[in-house]
C-alpha positions in Angstrom: 127.2 155.4 90.4 130.5 155.7 90.6 132.8 157.8 88.0 136.0 158.4 87.3 137.6 162.3 86.5 140.2 163.4 85.9 141.8 165.2 89.0 144.0 168.1 90.0 145.7 170.0 93.0 142.5 171.3 94.1 141.6 167.7 94.9 144.7 167.2 97.1 142.8 167.7 100.3 140.1 165.2 99.6 143.0 163.0 98.6 145.2 163.1 101.5 141.9 162.0 103.6 141.6 158.8 101.9 145.6 158.8 101.5 145.6 158.2 104.7 142.6 155.6 105.0 143.8 153.8 103.3 147.6 153.3 103.5 148.9 151.6 106.7 151.1 154.1 108.3 153.5 151.6 109.4 154.7 150.9 106.3 155.9 154.9 104.9 153.5 154.3 101.6 151.7 157.2 102.2 152.8 160.2 100.0 152.2 163.9 102.1 150.3 166.5 100.5 153.4 168.1 99.4 154.3 165.0 97.3 151.4 165.1 95.6 151.3 168.7 94.9 155.0 168.3 93.4 153.8 165.7 91.0 151.0 166.7 89.7 152.4 169.9 88.5 154.5 167.8 86.2 153.1 168.0 82.6 154.0 163.7 82.4 151.7 163.3 85.9 147.8 162.4 85.9 146.0 161.7 88.5 142.5 160.2 88.2 138.9 160.3 91.0 136.7 157.7 91.8 134.2 160.1 92.8 130.2 158.8 94.5 128.3 162.1 93.6 130.6 164.8 94.4 132.3 162.7 97.1 135.6 161.6 96.2 136.0 157.7 97.4 139.1 157.0 95.3 142.3 158.1 93.2 144.9 156.8 91.1 148.2 158.6 90.3 150.3 158.4 87.2 153.1 159.2 85.4 155.0 158.5 82.5 158.2 159.0 79.9 157.7 158.4 76.1 156.1 155.0 76.1 156.2 154.0 79.7 153.9 154.4 82.3 154.0 154.1 86.2 151.4 153.5 88.6 152.3 155.6 91.3 149.9 154.8 93.8 145.8 153.4 93.9 144.1 154.8 97.1 140.7 153.8 98.1 139.0 155.3 101.4 138.4 152.5 102.8 134.1 152.6 103.3 134.3 151.9 99.7 136.6 149.2 99.6 135.3 146.1 97.7 133.4 147.9 95.8 135.8 147.4 92.5 137.0 151.2 92.6 140.5 150.1 92.6 139.5 148.1 89.4 137.5 150.7 88.2 140.8 153.1 88.4 143.2 150.6 87.3 141.1 149.8 84.2 140.8 153.5 83.4 144.3 154.1 83.7 145.2 151.1 81.6 143.0 152.2 78.8 144.5 155.9 79.3 148.0 154.7 78.9 147.1 152.9 75.6 145.1 155.7 74.3 148.1 157.2 74.8 150.5 155.1 72.8 152.5 153.8 75.9 153.6 149.8 75.6 154.5 149.3 79.3 152.9 149.8 83.3 155.2 149.3 85.7 154.2 149.6 89.3 156.0 149.0 93.0 154.0 147.2 95.9 155.2 146.5 99.3 155.6 142.2 99.4 152.8 141.4 102.2 150.3 143.9 100.1 147.0 142.6 99.6 147.3 144.7 96.5 150.1 142.9 95.2 147.6 139.6 94.4 144.9 142.5 92.7 147.5 143.3 90.2 148.1 139.8 89.8 145.1 139.1 88.4 144.7 141.9 86.6 147.6 141.2 84.4 150.6 142.0 85.5 154.1 140.3 85.8 156.4 140.8 88.6 159.9 141.6 87.6 162.4 142.6 89.8 162.3 143.2 94.1 164.1 145.9 95.8 165.2 144.3 99.2 164.0 145.8 102.2 162.7 148.9 100.8 160.0 149.7 103.2 161.5 151.0 106.7 159.4 151.9 110.0 160.5 152.4 113.4 159.0 148.7 113.9 161.9 147.4 112.6 159.7 146.1 109.7 161.9 146.2 106.5 159.2 144.4 103.4 160.2 144.3 99.8 159.0 146.3 97.0 158.1 143.8 94.4 158.6 145.7 90.8 155.7 144.7 88.3 155.1 145.4 84.8 152.1 145.4 82.5 152.7 144.9 78.8 150.2 147.0 76.6 
């Protein structure tokens, strides 16, 4: 049974395995271990882990300022995709945000990423666009779509 628990710096190595598995390297969306650690040391950042027994199969990282929360990323290991683990992580992030008195959750997603539809189905609306935000060596530069969920 998959459960969601809080994570921390000790979980970064396992998280990085999922990071490299879940994010297409062509778009430069994956973070480095140093980027993850530097975010986690901030008091306004939370890491949630989806665990199957003791194995980490997914993660969600978010941060907040006052009553606004930003979902930084959700990643699920490929072998666990299609099992609603991303939905579980997003639901727990939303639940915790509501409990903490947040009024909005923001996120950005790459145009063309299947996650865009997932977020729309979860109640997020598209509110903006950063043109050519993602860049890579192949010359691909899709937009980032800014999304909002009113709590």
